[in-house]
C-alpha positions in Angstrom: 3.0 61.2 46.5 1.6 61.8 43.1 4.7 60.0 41.6 4.1 56.9 43.7 0.4 56.8 42.6 1.4 57.0 39.0 4.1 54.3 39.5 1.5 52.0 41.0 -1.0 52.6 38.2 1.7 51.9 35.6 2.6 48.7 37.3 -1.0 47.6 37.4 -1.4 48.3 33.7 1.7 46.2 32.9 0.3 43.3 34.9 -3.0 43.5 33.1 -1.3 43.7 29.8 0.8 40.6 30.5 -2.2 38.6 31.7 -4.2 39.6 28.6 -1.3 38.6 26.3 -0.8 35.2 28.1 -4.5 34.5 27.6 -4.2 35.4 23.9 -1.3 32.9 23.5 -3.2 30.2 25.2 -6.2 30.7 23.0 -4.0 30.7 19.9 -2.3 27.5 20.9 -5.6 25.8 21.6 -6.9 26.9 18.2 -3.9 25.2 16.5 -4.7 22.0 18.4 -8.3 22.1 17.4 -7.7 22.7 13.7 -9.3 19.8 11.7 -11.7 19.2 14.6 -13.3 16.4 12.5 -10.5 14.1 13.8 -10.0 13.0 17.4 -6.4 13.6 18.1 -5.4 13.9 21.8 -3.7 17.1 22.7 -0.1 16.3 23.7 3.0 18.6 23.8 6.3 16.9 23.2 9.3 18.0 25.2 11.2 18.7 22.0 8.6 21.1 20.7 9.9 24.7 20.4 8.5 27.1 23.0 6.3 30.0 21.7 7.9 33.4 21.6 6.7 36.0 24.1 7.0 39.8 24.0 10.3 40.8 25.6 8.9 43.9 27.3 8.0 47.5 26.7 10.5 50.3 25.8 11.7 52.5 23.1 12.4 49.6 20.7 9.5 48.8 18.3 8.0 45.4 18.8 5.4 43.5 16.8 1.9 43.7 18.2 0.7 40.8 20.3 -1.6 39.8 17.5 1.2 39.9 15.0 3.4 37.7 17.2 0.6 35.2 17.7 0.0 35.1 13.9 3.7 34.2 13.5 3.5 31.2 15.8 4.7 28.1 13.8 2.1 25.4 13.3 4.9 22.7 13.6 3.8 22.0 17.2 0.3 20.9 16.2 1.5 19.0 13.1 4.2 17.2 15.1 1.7 16.1 17.7 -0.7 14.8 15.1 2.1 12.9 13.4 3.2 11.3 16.7 -0.4 10.2 17.4 -0.8 8.7 13.9 2.5 6.8 14.3 1.3 5.4 17.7 -2.0 4.3 16.2 -0.2 2.5 13.3 1.9 0.6 15.8 -1.2 -0.5 17.6 -2.8 -1.6 14.3 0.3 -3.6 13.4 0.3 -5.4 16.8 -3.4 -6.1 16.4 -2.9 -7.9 13.0 0.1 -9.8 14.3 -2.0 -11.1 17.2 -4.8 -12.0 14.8 -2.5 -13.9 12.5 -1.0 -15.7 15.5 -4.4 -16.8 16.9 -5.5 -18.0 13.5 -2.5 -20.3 13.0 -2.4 -21.9 16.4 -1.9 -25.6 17.1 1.1 -27.9 17.3 0.8 -29.0 13.7 0.8 -25.5 12.4 3.7 -23.2 11.5 4.7 -21.0 14.5 3.6 -17.4 14.1 5.9 -16.0 16.7 7.6 -13.1 15.0 11.3 -13.6 15.5 13.1 -10.7 14.0 12.0 -10.2 10.4 11.1 -13.8 9.8 8.1 -14.0 7.5 5.4 -16.7 7.6 6.5 -17.5 4.0 10.0 -18.2 5.3 8.7 -20.4 8.0 6.7 -22.4 5.4 9.8 -22.7 3.2 11.9 -23.8 6.1 9.3 -26.5 7.1 8.5 -27.8 3.6 11.6 -27.1 1.6 15.1 -26.4 2.9 15.0 -26.5 6.6 16.2 -23.0 6.7 19.7 -23.6 5.2 21.0 -21.2 2.6 23.4 -23.9 1.5 20.7 -26.5 0.9 20.7 -28.8 -2.1 18.0 -31.4 -3.0 17.6 -33.9 -0.2 20.5 -32.2 1.7 23.1 -33.8 -0.6 25.6 -31.2 0.5 25.4 -32.8 4.0 25.5 -36.4 2.9 29.1 -37.8 3.0 28.2 -40.4 0.4 27.0 -37.8 -2.1 29.2 -36.5 -4.9 28.0 -33.0 -3.9 29.0 -33.3 -0.3 30.3 -30.0 1.2 29.2 -28.1 -1.9 28.5 -24.6 -0.6 26.4 -22.5 -3.0 26.7 -19.4 -0.8 30.4 -19.2 -1.8 29.4 -19.1 -5.5 28.3 -16.1 -7.5 24.8 -15.9 -9.0 26.3 -16.7 -12.4 28.1 -19.8 -11.0 25.0 -21.0 -9.3 23.0 -20.8 -12.5 25.7 -22.8 -14.3 25.7 -25.3 -11.4 21.9 -25.8 -11.7 22.0 -26.1 -15.5 19.7 -23.0 -15.8 18.7 -21.7 -19.2 17.1 -23.2 -22.3 19.0 -26.3 -23.6 21.5 -26.2 -20.7 22.3 -29.0 -18.2 24.8 -29.7 -15.4 26.1 -32.7 -13.4 23.9 -31.7 -10.5 20.8 -31.6 -12.7 21.6 -34.9 -14.4 22.3 -36.6 -11.0 18.9 -35.5 -9.6 17.3 -36.8 -12.8 18.9 -40.2 -12.6 19.0 -40.6 -8.8 15.6 -39.2 -7.8 13.7 -39.1 -11.1 13.4 -35.3 -10.8 14.4 -33.0 -13.7 15.1 -30.3 -11.1 18.1 -28.6 -9.5 16.9 -26.7 -6.4 19.5 -24.7 -4.4 19.5 -22.5 -1.3 17.0 -21.7 1.4 14.2 -21.0 -1.1 15.1 -24.0 -3.4 15.3 -22.0 -6.6 15.8 -24.1 -9.7 18.1 -23.1 -12.5 15.5 -21.8 -15.0 13.8 -19.8 -12.3 17.1 -18.1 -11.4 17.6 -17.2 -15.0 14.1 -15.7 -15.2 14.6 -13.6 -12.0 18.1 -12.5 -13.0 16.9 -11.2 -16.4 13.7 -9.5 -15.4 15.1 -8.2 -12.0 18.5 -7.3 -13.5 20.4 -8.8 -10.7 24.2 -8.7 -10.9 25.6 -12.1 -12.0 28.8 -11.4 -10.0 27.1 -11.1 -6.6 27.6 -13.8 -4.1 24.7 -16.2 -3.7 24.7 -15.5 0.0 21.9 -14.9 2.5 21.4 -11.3 1.5 21.1 -12.0 -2.2 18.9 -15.1 -1.7 16.5 -13.1 0.5 16.4 -10.4 -2.2 15.6 -12.9 -4.9 12.8 -14.4 -2.8 11.3 -11.0 -2.0 11.4 -10.0 -5.7 9.9 -13.3 -6.9 7.2 -13.5 -4.3 6.0 -10.0 -5.1 6.1 -10.8 -8.8 4.1 -14.0 -8.0 1.4 -12.1 -6.1 0.8 -9.6 -8.9 -1.6 -12.0 -10.5 -5.1 -10.5 -10.9 -8.1 -12.1 -9.1 -9.1 -13.0 -5.6 -7.1 -14.6 -2.8 -7.6 -18.0 -4.3 -5.9 -16.9 -7.5 -2.9 -15.7 -5.5 -2.7 -18.9 -3.6 -2.8 -20.9 -6.8 0.0 -18.6 -8.2 2.2 -19.4 -5.2 1.5 -23.1 -5.4 2.4 -23.0 -9.1 5.8 -21.6 -8.4 6.9 -23.4 -5.2 6.7 -27.2 -5.2 7.2 -27.4 -1.4 4.2 -25.2 -0.6 1.9 -27.9 -2.0 2.5 -29.7 1.3 1.2 -26.6 3.2 -2.5 -25.9 3.7 -4.2 -23.2 1.6 -5.2 -21.5 4.9 -1.5 -21.2 6.0 -0.6 -19.9 2.6 -3.4 -17.3 2.8 -2.1 -16.1 6.2 1.4 -15.8 4.7 0.1 -13.8 1.8 -1.7 -11.4 4.0 1.3 -10.9 6.2 3.6 -10.4 3.2 1.4 -7.8 1.6 1.2 -5.9 4.9 4.9 -5.1 4.9 6.4 -1.8 3.9 7.3 -2.8 0.4 6.6 -1.3 -3.0 7.4 -2.9 -6.3 10.2 -5.4 -7.3 13.5 -3.5 -7.6 14.5 -2.6 -11.2 18.1 -3.4 -10.4 19.9 -5.1 -7.6 22.7 -3.1 -6.0 
């Protein structure tokens, strides 16, 4: 009889001990979530979060005290939850600015602000006022005109070095294409590609950006050249009007766009996850 009473008492003690330890774990976890209480992060537990260790029982083997086990709980759970919350907030912020840009550029005579893939507003302006979106474009689409001496010329099959030679880029240099544009259209200009770079501009970008002259002048390279040159253009000091003037000074076709549209394009461009112009093209 005495043995049964002792067994019952021992069982009750174990249950009380387990309940107390569970409560201690709950308090410790809540404390982790409440660290940095000056911010308002909702408490969420991701399914991938590692479960907290619990005591494996009593016996002859020495176990760390409940306080010691609680002290060893990793803080990764709380950190991970805060990171996930910040990421979601950033996504919402990006959507907000995209909708704001879209609403500010509405109207049938405006450039569409529907974000298709990674197409920038600057690219939409270029396509509307410069090249029509073709990476093969020459001045006045001579490459598509059967009566043109440059019909079927495809600059995307040339290297950067060959394109610079084709455009007559560099001090004192010329080319049949540059001479033809001068005599036929009265323009001392040799634009090529989607962004209508002229020869001297390509020489400048290649030297300062250290782009490989042997790379193909394809879509990938043209996009890189544009990205580098636009970021370089926007490094001008001053207010937004100074930046707009800098853009207009480098792209002839943008002079047909409104300053408001260019401002929206600048704002969107600077919101992207970009740093500084690359030191070297790979």
